[in-house]
C-alpha positions as CSV (number, residue, x, y, z in Angstrom):
1,M,0.3,-27.8,14.3
2,T,3.2,-26.4,13.3
3,P,6.0,-24.1,16.0
4,L,5.0,-21.3,14.3
5,R,1.8,-21.1,16.6
6,L,4.1,-19.9,19.5
7,A,4.6,-16.5,18.2
8,L,1.3,-15.6,19.0
9,G,2.4,-17.1,22.7
10,L,4.7,-13.9,22.6
11,A,2.4,-11.4,22.8
12,L,2.6,-12.1,26.4
13,F,5.6,-10.5,26.7
14,P,4.9,-6.9,26.7
15,G,6.2,-6.2,29.8
16,L,9.6,-6.7,28.8
17,A,9.4,-3.0,27.1
18,T,9.1,-1.4,30.5
19,A,12.6,-2.4,32.1
20,Q,14.7,0.6,32.7
21,V,17.8,0.8,30.5
22,T,19.7,3.8,29.9
23,S,19.6,3.8,26.1
24,V,22.9,5.1,23.9
25,S,22.1,4.2,20.9
26,P,18.3,4.2,19.9
27,P,15.6,1.5,20.2
28,R,14.9,-0.7,17.2
29,M,14.4,-4.0,15.7
30,S,16.3,-6.4,13.4
31,S,15.5,-6.2,10.2
32,I,16.0,-9.8,9.6
33,V,16.1,-13.0,11.9
34,T,19.8,-13.2,13.2
35,W,20.9,-16.4,11.2
36,D,24.0,-18.2,11.2
37,P,25.5,-17.8,14.8
38,D,29.3,-17.4,15.1
39,P,30.9,-20.4,15.0
40,D,32.5,-20.3,18.3
41,V,28.9,-19.9,19.7
42,R,27.0,-22.6,17.6
43,P,25.3,-25.2,19.7
44,S,26.8,-28.6,19.1
45,T,25.0,-31.0,16.5
46,Q,25.8,-35.0,15.9
47,R,26.3,-34.8,12.3
48,Q,26.1,-31.5,9.8
49,L,23.0,-30.5,8.2
50,T,22.4,-30.8,4.4
51,P,21.7,-27.8,2.3
52,A,18.2,-28.5,1.6
53,E,17.9,-29.2,5.8
54,L,19.5,-25.7,6.1
55,R,17.1,-24.0,3.7
56,A,14.1,-25.6,5.2
57,A,15.1,-24.1,8.7
58,R,16.0,-20.7,7.7
59,S,12.6,-20.6,5.9
60,R,10.8,-21.9,9.2
61,A,12.6,-19.1,11.3
62,E,11.7,-16.4,8.7
63,R,8.2,-17.3,8.7
64,V,8.3,-17.1,12.5
65,Y,10.3,-14.0,12.5
66,D,7.2,-12.4,10.5
67,L,4.5,-13.4,12.9
68,L,6.7,-11.7,15.8
69,K,7.1,-8.4,14.1
70,A,3.4,-8.3,13.8
71,A,3.5,-8.0,17.8
72,P,4.3,-4.4,19.1
73,V,6.3,-5.3,22.0
74,F,9.0,-6.8,19.5
75,S,8.5,-4.4,16.3
76,Q,8.1,-1.6,18.1
77,P,10.3,-1.3,21.1
78,A,9.9,1.8,23.4
79,K,13.4,1.3,25.1
80,H,15.1,-2.3,23.9
81,A,16.8,-3.5,20.6
82,T,14.8,-6.7,19.7
83,L,16.3,-9.6,17.7
84,A,15.7,-13.4,17.5
85,I,18.3,-16.1,17.0
86,A,17.8,-19.2,15.1
87,W,19.5,-22.2,14.1
88,P,19.2,-25.9,13.6
89,T,21.0,-28.9,15.2
90,V,20.8,-32.4,14.5
91,W,19.9,-34.9,18.1
92,D,19.2,-38.4,18.1
93,G,18.5,-38.2,14.7
94,A,16.0,-35.5,14.3
95,V,16.4,-31.8,13.1
96,R,15.9,-29.5,16.2
97,E,15.7,-25.6,15.8
98,R,16.1,-23.3,18.6
99,L,14.9,-19.8,18.4
100,I,15.9,-17.3,21.0
101,V,14.1,-13.8,21.1
102,Y,16.5,-11.1,22.9
103,W,15.6,-7.7,24.2
104,S,18.2,-6.2,24.5
105,A,20.0,-2.4,25.7
106,P,20.5,-0.8,22.3
107,Q,23.8,-0.4,23.2
108,D,24.3,-4.2,23.9
109,V,24.2,-5.3,20.7
110,K,25.6,-4.7,17.0
111,L,24.7,-4.6,13.5
112,R,25.8,-7.5,11.3
113,P,27.1,-7.0,7.6
114,D,23.5,-8.8,6.5
115,G,21.7,-6.3,8.5
116,S,20.6,-8.3,11.4
117,L,21.5,-7.5,15.2
118,W,23.6,-9.6,17.3
119,P,23.9,-9.7,21.1
120,K,27.2,-8.8,22.8
121,T,28.3,-11.6,25.4
122,G,27.7,-10.5,29.2
123,D,25.4,-7.6,28.7
124,A,22.0,-6.6,29.5
125,H,19.6,-9.0,27.6
126,L,16.2,-10.7,28.4
127,L,15.5,-13.9,26.7
128,A,12.6,-16.2,25.8
129,W,13.4,-19.3,23.5
130,F,11.7,-22.2,22.3
131,E,13.0,-25.2,20.4
132,T,11.4,-27.9,17.8
133,N,11.7,-31.8,18.3
134,N,12.7,-31.4,22.0
135,P,9.9,-33.1,24.0
136,P,9.7,-31.7,27.7
137,T,11.1,-34.2,30.2
138,P,8.6,-34.7,33.4
139,P,10.3,-32.3,35.6
140,N,9.5,-29.4,33.1
141,L,5.7,-30.5,33.6
142,E,5.7,-32.0,36.8
143,D,4.2,-30.4,39.9
144,P,4.8,-32.7,42.8
145,A,4.2,-29.9,45.6
146,T,0.2,-29.7,44.9
147,R,-0.3,-33.3,42.8
148,G,1.8,-35.5,45.0
149,N,5.0,-36.8,44.5
150,F,4.0,-40.3,42.2
151,T,7.1,-39.8,39.7
152,R,8.6,-43.2,38.6
153,G,11.5,-43.2,36.1
154,L,11.4,-46.5,34.5
155,V,14.3,-46.0,32.7
156,A,17.4,-43.7,33.9
157,E,18.8,-43.3,30.8
158,D,15.5,-41.8,29.3
159,P,14.1,-39.3,31.2
160,L,11.2,-39.4,28.8
161,Q,10.0,-42.9,30.0
162,G,9.1,-41.3,33.3
163,M,5.2,-41.4,34.6
164,F,4.0,-38.6,36.7
165,A,0.9,-37.2,38.1
166,E,-1.1,-35.1,35.9
167,P,0.1,-31.9,35.9
168,R,-2.1,-28.6,36.3
169,T,-2.6,-26.6,33.4
170,F,-2.6,-22.8,33.5
171,G,-3.9,-22.0,30.2
172,Q,-4.4,-22.2,26.4
173,I,-2.1,-19.8,24.8
174,G,-1.9,-19.7,20.9
175,G,-2.7,-23.3,20.9
176,G,-0.2,-24.3,22.9
177,T,-0.7,-25.4,26.8
178,L,0.9,-24.0,29.7
179,Y,2.1,-26.3,32.3
180,N,4.0,-25.8,35.6
181,S,7.1,-24.3,33.7
182,M,6.5,-24.9,30.1
183,L,4.3,-23.6,27.0
184,V,4.1,-26.6,24.9
185,F,2.8,-26.8,21.2
186,T,2.2,-29.8,19.1
187,K,2.1,-30.3,15.6
188,D,-1.7,-32.3,15.8
189,G,-2.9,-30.2,18.6
190,R,-3.0,-32.8,20.6
191,S,-1.9,-32.8,24.7
192,V,1.8,-33.5,24.7
193,L,0.6,-36.2,27.6
194,E,-0.9,-39.4,27.4
195,P,-2.0,-41.7,30.4
196,A,0.6,-44.0,31.9
197,P,-0.8,-47.8,31.8
198,V,-1.4,-48.8,35.1
199,G,-0.1,-52.7,34.4
200,V,3.5,-50.7,33.6
201,L,3.4,-48.7,36.7
202,L,2.9,-51.5,39.0
203,E,5.4,-53.8,37.4
204,G,7.7,-51.3,38.0
205,E,6.6,-50.5,41.6
206,I,6.8,-54.0,42.5
207,E,10.2,-53.9,41.2
208,R,11.5,-50.8,42.9
209,V,10.2,-52.5,46.4
210,K,11.6,-55.9,46.0
211,K,15.1,-53.9,45.3
212,L,14.6,-52.1,48.3
213,I,13.9,-55.3,50.3
214,A,17.1,-56.8,49.1
215,D,19.2,-54.2,49.9
216,M,18.0,-54.2,53.2
217,D,18.4,-57.6,53.6
218,R,21.7,-57.5,52.0
219,N,22.6,-54.8,54.8
220,A,21.0,-56.5,57.4
221,K,23.0,-59.8,56.6
222,S,26.0,-57.9,56.6
223,S,25.4,-55.8,59.5
224,L,24.8,-59.2,61.3
225,E,27.9,-60.7,60.2
226,Q,30.1,-57.8,61.4
227,L,28.1,-58.5,64.7
228,E,28.7,-61.9,65.3
229,A,32.3,-61.6,64.3
230,S,32.6,-58.9,67.1
231,M,32.0,-61.7,69.4
232,T,34.0,-64.8,68.2
233,P,36.6,-65.8,71.5
234,Q,39.5,-64.6,69.6
235,A,37.7,-61.3,69.1
236,K,36.6,-60.9,72.9
237,A,40.2,-61.6,74.1
238,E,41.6,-58.9,71.8
239,R,39.0,-56.4,73.1
240,R,39.4,-57.0,76.6
241,A,43.4,-57.3,76.3
242,K,43.0,-53.7,74.5
243,R,41.2,-52.7,77.3
244,A,43.5,-53.7,80.2
245,D,46.0,-52.3,78.4
246,R,44.2,-48.7,78.5
247,W,43.0,-48.9,81.9
248,K,46.2,-50.0,83.9
249,T,46.8,-46.8,84.9
250,Q,43.4,-46.0,86.2
251,F,43.1,-49.0,88.1
252,R,46.3,-50.4,89.8
253,N,44.7,-53.1,92.1
254,P,44.5,-56.2,89.9
255,T,41.4,-57.2,91.3
256,T,39.8,-54.1,90.9
257,L,40.9,-54.1,87.1
258,A,39.5,-57.6,86.5
259,G,36.4,-56.5,88.0
260,E,36.0,-53.6,85.6
261,L,37.2,-55.7,82.7
262,D,34.3,-58.4,83.7
263,A,31.8,-55.7,83.8
264,A,32.6,-54.2,80.1
265,D,32.4,-58.4,79.1
266,K,29.1,-58.3,80.4
267,S,27.9,-54.9,79.1
268,D,29.1,-56.2,75.3
269,E,27.1,-59.5,75.4
270,S,24.1,-57.8,76.5
271,D,24.5,-55.2,73.7
272,Y,24.9,-58.2,71.4
273,Q,21.9,-59.6,72.4
274,R,19.9,-56.3,72.1
275,R,21.5,-55.7,68.5
276,K,20.8,-59.4,67.6
277,E,17.1,-58.9,68.4
278,Q,16.9,-55.9,66.3
279,F,17.7,-57.8,62.7
280,A,14.5,-60.4,63.8
281,A,11.3,-60.0,62.0
282,P,9.0,-58.4,64.2
283,A,6.5,-60.5,65.5
284,L,3.8,-57.7,64.7
285,R,3.1,-57.2,61.1
286,D,3.1,-53.2,61.3
287,P,2.5,-51.4,58.3
288,K,4.7,-48.9,59.6
289,S,7.5,-50.8,60.9
290,V,11.2,-50.7,58.7
291,Y,10.9,-54.2,58.6
292,W,7.4,-54.9,57.3
293,G,6.4,-51.7,55.6
294,P,8.1,-52.7,52.3
295,R,6.8,-56.3,52.5
296,L,3.5,-55.5,53.3
297,A,3.5,-52.9,50.5
298,L,4.8,-55.9,48.0
299,E,2.1,-57.9,49.0
300,A,-0.4,-55.5,48.4
301,L,1.0,-54.4,44.8
302,E,1.5,-58.0,43.7
303,K,-2.2,-58.7,44.4
304,R,-3.2,-55.8,42.8
305,L,-1.6,-56.4,39.6
306,A,-2.3,-60.1,39.7
307,S,-6.1,-59.0,40.0
308,L,-6.0,-57.4,36.7
309,D,-6.4,-58.9,33.2
310,A,-4.6,-57.9,30.0
311,T,-6.9,-55.4,29.3
312,G,-6.8,-53.7,32.4
313,R,-3.2,-53.5,32.7
314,E,-3.3,-51.5,29.6
315,A,-5.8,-48.9,31.1
316,G,-4.8,-45.3,32.6
317,A,-3.5,-45.4,35.9
318,C,-4.1,-43.1,39.1
319,G,-1.8,-42.8,42.2
320,R,-3.0,-42.4,45.6
321,M,-1.4,-42.7,48.9
322,D,-2.3,-45.6,51.3
323,P,-2.7,-44.1,55.0
324,A,-1.7,-47.3,56.7
325,F,1.9,-47.0,55.5
326,A,4.5,-44.8,55.8
327,V,4.7,-42.3,53.1
328,H,8.1,-44.3,51.7
329,N,5.8,-47.2,51.1
330,G,2.2,-46.1,50.4
331,V,2.2,-45.3,47.0
332,R,-0.6,-47.3,45.7
333,F,-1.6,-47.5,41.9
334,E,-5.2,-48.1,40.4
335,P,-7.0,-48.4,37.3
336,A,-8.2,-44.4,36.7
337,A,-11.7,-45.5,36.0
338,S,-11.8,-47.3,39.9
339,G,-9.3,-45.1,41.7
340,G,-12.1,-42.9,43.5
341,A,-11.8,-39.4,45.1
342,G,-7.9,-38.5,45.7
343,C,-6.7,-40.3,43.1
344,V,-4.2,-38.4,40.8
345,P,-4.5,-39.5,37.0
346,M,-0.7,-40.5,35.8
347,V,0.5,-39.7,32.8
348,R,3.7,-40.0,30.2
349,I,4.9,-38.0,27.9
350,R,3.2,-38.9,24.5
351,R,5.1,-41.8,22.5
352,G,6.1,-40.3,18.6
353,L,6.3,-36.7,19.3
354,V,9.7,-36.3,17.5
355,D,9.4,-36.1,13.7
356,L,12.7,-37.4,12.1
357,K,11.9,-35.3,9.0
358,R,10.9,-32.1,10.3
359,P,10.2,-30.4,13.4
360,A,6.9,-31.6,14.9
361,L,6.8,-30.2,18.7
362,V,8.0,-26.9,20.6
363,G,8.1,-26.0,24.1
364,V,9.0,-22.5,25.7
365,F,10.0,-21.9,29.2
366,D,9.1,-20.9,32.2
367,R,5.6,-20.0,33.4
368,E,6.9,-17.5,36.1
369,K,8.3,-15.2,33.3
370,I,5.3,-15.7,31.1
371,L,3.0,-14.6,33.5
372,E,5.0,-11.8,35.4
373,Y,6.3,-10.3,32.5
374,P,2.9,-8.6,31.1
375,S,2.2,-7.1,34.5
376,R,1.0,-3.9,32.6
377,A,-0.4,-5.2,29.6
378,P,-3.7,-5.2,28.7
379,A,-6.3,-7.4,30.7
380,T,-6.4,-9.6,27.0
381,A,-2.9,-10.4,27.5
382,W,-3.0,-11.1,30.9
383,L,-4.4,-14.6,30.2
384,G,-7.8,-13.2,30.1
385,H,-7.4,-11.7,33.7
386,P,-6.8,-8.1,34.6
387,P,-3.5,-7.1,35.5
388,P,-2.6,-6.8,39.0
389,R,-2.8,-3.4,40.8
390,G,-0.3,-1.8,43.1
391,R,3.4,-0.6,42.7
392,G,5.0,-2.0,40.0
393,G,2.0,-3.6,38.4
394,R,1.4,-6.3,41.1
395,R,-0.6,-6.3,44.4
396,R,2.0,-6.6,47.3
397,G,2.8,-10.0,48.3
398,S,0.8,-11.6,45.2
399,S,1.7,-14.0,42.6
400,P,1.6,-13.0,39.1
401,H,-0.5,-16.2,38.1
402,R,-2.8,-15.9,41.1
403,A,-6.0,-15.8,39.2
404,C,-5.1,-19.2,37.3
405,R,-4.7,-21.3,40.3
406,R,-8.5,-21.1,41.0
407,S,-9.6,-22.1,37.5
408,P,-8.1,-22.9,34.0
409,C,-6.9,-19.5,32.3
410,P,-8.9,-19.1,29.7
411,R,-7.7,-18.9,25.9
412,V,-6.5,-15.4,24.9
413,A,-4.6,-16.2,21.8
414,P,-6.2,-17.5,18.4
415,R,-4.9,-21.0,16.9
416,T,-3.1,-19.9,13.8
417,S,-4.0,-21.4,10.3
418,R,-1.5,-24.4,9.5
419,L,1.2,-22.8,7.7
420,G,3.2,-25.8,6.9
421,S,6.8,-26.7,8.3
């Protein structure tokens, strides 16, 4: 699927035209796409693009702009100046192209010599943007509040390596999928997600719990060493001398002072024995205890991994909680086929999404804006549902995407033909 399909999704933004703006200049649309931003505001790039890459990028931007002009909210603004800024960059070896669509106060744009409009910095603008060859990261898609916080980052330096609970989808728009905070398109039309292999998740979870136990043991050993050092004969003698110096004005009778110092020494010994016992392994193997919880969780994880053959480890995973454990030790990963009810499918960003030769994927943020702005739009623009009623186009106390929570929103925009990139 080409990135140009995204333009159909912009038909969901007609509510932008309802913003109250005091116009000095007449509403208008930029006659052409705003190309080649001023040098001081160009996004950074790892290398300069070749003339051929620039020509191809501008051609893509112009085709997208032609589709934008087909949307009345953009081409026939009632109170805004509309434009779209486009410029390509190179990142991680791939050509990325960002196109930012503006609905601006007419007096807050200026006309450039080539006939395009340019937004003035710091003035009134409403934006929608998308970018090719920039796969979404898990935080853009995951929904831990409703699907469980099963996110696992396998490589800290590469957020795309993370695995997380399959997010809810709120609708299909113009061939793209609307997730928690992003509308995503892929060139081949397939999902941006793929099942997370259970073997990789179990191995990663085992390493995580092993590190947790090692850190706990190291901290316990350090604390025990400090405790033992506090009870050496020299340490006890120094502590008694300091107390005697502090208390000598309070207890002037030497016999009384000696009695108080002896009592303090006995209290130190009692506290030492009590704290020392805390570092020993409890006799009861309680899954909810601080000591046994991670150790019993490790046993369960290693046993589950050992039960899977090579094929089983490649199967898609699901995540569930073991109620016998505390929350931070209770995450369990199972093969999705045998996970049972309540086991949430685990996914990751699909490998190979980035095309080093030409843009292959597009993402748009964010879901709240996509669903909120069309509050006065026709039903067909409201993801297939009638617009909310009431003041400002919304029911009091309602969410603009309330109707999409009970079931997936129906497709409302047709898929475009393959226009090439």
